[in-house]
N, C-alpha and C positions, 0 to 999 in steps of 0.2 A: 473632480473627474472620477467616474466609476472605474474600478479596476476591470481587468479582462474578464473575470468570472461574472461580474455583474452585467457587463455589456453583452456577453454571450448567453446569459440566463442559466448557466450551469449552477445548480444549487450547491450551497455550502452548508455544512453541518458543524456543530461544536465538536472539536477534536480533543477528546479527553476532558478532564475536569477543569482545564484552563479556559475552556469555552472558546478558543480561537476558531474562527470559521475556516474550514478547509473544503476544497471541492471534493464532492463525493466520488467522482471519477477522476483519477489522477494519471500519472504517467510513470511506468516502470522502465528501468534501463538495463536489466539483466541481459547480457549478450548483445546489447544494442551496438556495441563497438565492433562486432564481428562482420557487419555488413558495410554498405556504402556510407562513409562518414558524412558526406554532404546531405544525403537523404535522411540520415538519422537526425542531424541537426535541424533540417527543415521540418521533420516530423515533430520534434519537441517544440519548435517555435510555432508551428501551426496549432499544436495542442494548447499552448499559452494563449494564442489569439482566440481560441474557442472556449477559453475559461478553465482548462485543466491545469490549474496552478499548483497542484500537489505533485511534486517530482521526487521520485525515490531512486537512490543509488546506493553504492557501498564501496568500500575500499577493495573488496574481493572482486569487483566487476571489471578488473583490468583497466582499460582505457576509458571506461564509461564516465568516471568523474571528470577528467579533462574535457571530454566531449560535452558533458552537461555544462561545465564552466563556459565553454565557447558558446553554447546555445543561449545561455543566460546573459551574455554580455549586454549591458545597458538595461536589463530587465529584472535584475535581482529582486527588487522590492515587490514585484508581482507574485513572487513564488514562495510557497511553503516547501522548503528544501529539507530533505531527509537523507542521511547517510548512516552507515553502520560500521562498527568496529568488529574485526574478526576475534573470535574467542582466544586465539593464540596471541593476540596483542592486548587482551583485556585485563591486564594487571592495572593497578592504580596509575603507575607512571606510564605504562604502555598505552593506556587509553588516552591519556593526555597527548602523548606523542602522535598516536594514530590520528587523533582529531586534527592536530595541526597539519599533518600531511594532507588530510582530506580537504581542509580549508584551502591549502595552497593549490591543490589540483583543481578545485572548484572555483578558484579565484574569488573567494568571498571571505568576509570577516566573521561570519557566524552561520550556524545551522539552525533551522527552526526546530528540528528534532534529531536526536542522535540515538541510535539503537545498538544494543548488543545483539549480534547476528544470530547466535544460538549459545546455549550453555557450553562452557568449556571447563578447563581444569582450575582456572583462577577463581578464588572466592568471589561470590557474587557481591559480597559486601565491599570488596575493593573496587570493583567496577562501578557500583553505585556511588561510592565516595568520589571516584573520579568524575562521574557525570555531574555530581553536585558541585565539584570544584569548577567544572567547565561552565555551569550555569552562573556561578558566582562571578566568574571572569567575563561573562558575556559572550563566550565562544559558542554556546548553544543556548537556545531559549527553553528547551524541554528535552526530556529523554524518555526512552521506552525500551521495549524488548522485542525479540522476534523468535518464533518457534518455541514459545513457552506454553507448557501445559499447566493445568490448574495447580499442581504441587509447586511448580517453579514460580508461578504467579503469587501463590501464598507466601513463599519465602521472600520474594522481592517486596511484597507489601509489608511484611513484618520488618524488613530491614529499612525500608524507605519511609514508611508511614503513608497515610491516605493522601490522595491528591497529587502524588509525585509521578506515578507511572502514566505517561501520556497515551501509549498505545501498545498493542501486541500485534505484530505483523506475522500472519500465519498463512499456510496453504489453504485455499478455499476455492473450489470450483464445483460445477454441477455433479461431477462424479466423485467428489471428495468433500463430504459435508460433515465430517466427524466433529468439527469444532462446534457444531450447533448443540451437541449434547451437553457440554459443560463449559467449554472455554468462552463462548459468546455470553452465556448467562452470567458467568463470573465477571467478565469485563463490564457488562451492563450494570451489574450490581455495584461495581467499584468505580464507575466513571472512567473507564479505560476504553479508548477507541480500538476497533478491530480493523486492521488493514489486510485485505485479501490479496496475496501475491499469486501469480500465475492463475488468474481467474478464468482462463480458457483451458487450463490443464497444460501439460507439457506434450505437445504434438498428439493429443488424443481428444480433441474437441469432437463431440458426437457427429458421426458421419450423416450426411443428408438422408440416406436410405435406411438408417438404423431406426429402431422404434422411437428412441428419444429424439433423434434428429428430425423425425417427421412431426413430433409434437412441437419442437422448437420452430420449425418452419411454419406450421399452421398458426401458431401464435404470432410469429413475425409478420405473416401475410395479413393477419387481422389488424395489425397496427402500422402497416406500411413500414416495417422495420426489418432488421436483419437478425438471424439467429444469434449472432454474437451480442447484439444489443439487448436482445431478450435475456440472454444469460447474465449480462451485467446488471440489468434491472432486477432480476430475481435475487442475485447475490447481495445487492445493496438495498433490499426491501426493508431491512431493519435500520433504524437511524444510527445505530452504533457502528455500522459496517461501511467501510470505504474500499475502493478497488483501485489497483494500479496496473492496468493492462499495458503491455509494451506495444508500441507502434513503430514499424520500420519505414513508414512512408507517411507523407502528409495526408493522403487519402484515408489511410488506416486510422490515423489520429482523428480525423473528422468523423469517421464511423464510430469510434469509441466515444467521442464527446456527445454525439447525438443520443447515445443511450441514456444520458442524464434526464432527457425530457420524456422518456417512455414510462408510462404508468400502467402497470399490469393490473388486471382485475382479479378479484378473489378466485374466479374460475380459472384464470390463467395460472395463478400461483398454485392452486390445487392440482392442476394438470401436470405442472412441472414437478411438484412434490411427489406425485405418483410415478412419473417417468424416471425421475432421478432420486430414489429414496435415500435418506441419509444413512440408513443401515443401523446395525446394533452398536452399542458402546464397545470400543476397542481399547486395549492397553496401548499406551504411548500415543504421541502426537504425530500425525503424518507430516512429512516435510520433504523438500527437494534440496 
């Protein structure tokens, strides 16, 4: 029997060097627990029904992990499930303990990918050693990083060796394209997936009457789509990039899922590139 992604036609792409197929449009859960719990669970389940089988959460996200666990009841095998360890817990022993707590909250026996949320004070070598311990124990199937710039990625690669870093989850939206300068090329060169968090920005999606908003609307109208779908299609135009927008309702989840079928023309991409320039190279990696 085909899984949900195949039934809905949501495309999957190889996620990192392991080559596991993951839905290009997934589901983020940051702040999802702050609204109506029933609607949030319905949104996640609707997303699964529509093929958005890539679900991302973190121990930092409050009650999001238990919420995800409830949404996935009876459907765990459909999902590529990702969570993250806080830097303050990322010692070798602390990472192992944090993973066990996340597994309990999510009501599952394994994570498909486990990430270091951002760099902290613990040695990166200790965190990576813990990740490898968890892989050996079957608690996680792969591991990656989040909010890592090129220098951080170089260090992680030197410690872990090639083919071990599954992904780098980073801030990426129309108004924030800094990762296109060096981070995305680095990840593509080393077989590391790029996961875009907050792909609509943080409460600053282009307004309909702004110059960029008008460009988005014109392209959306030409494709019988929405501006948000156009944004997702633009961000995931490279095969290395996945996106994890949050949806607080089933209707919003359906809107996000439909973006997977949108194919932008070269003219569309050029117009968006002009309307939302990536800007000059900057010091440091943007993050929320």
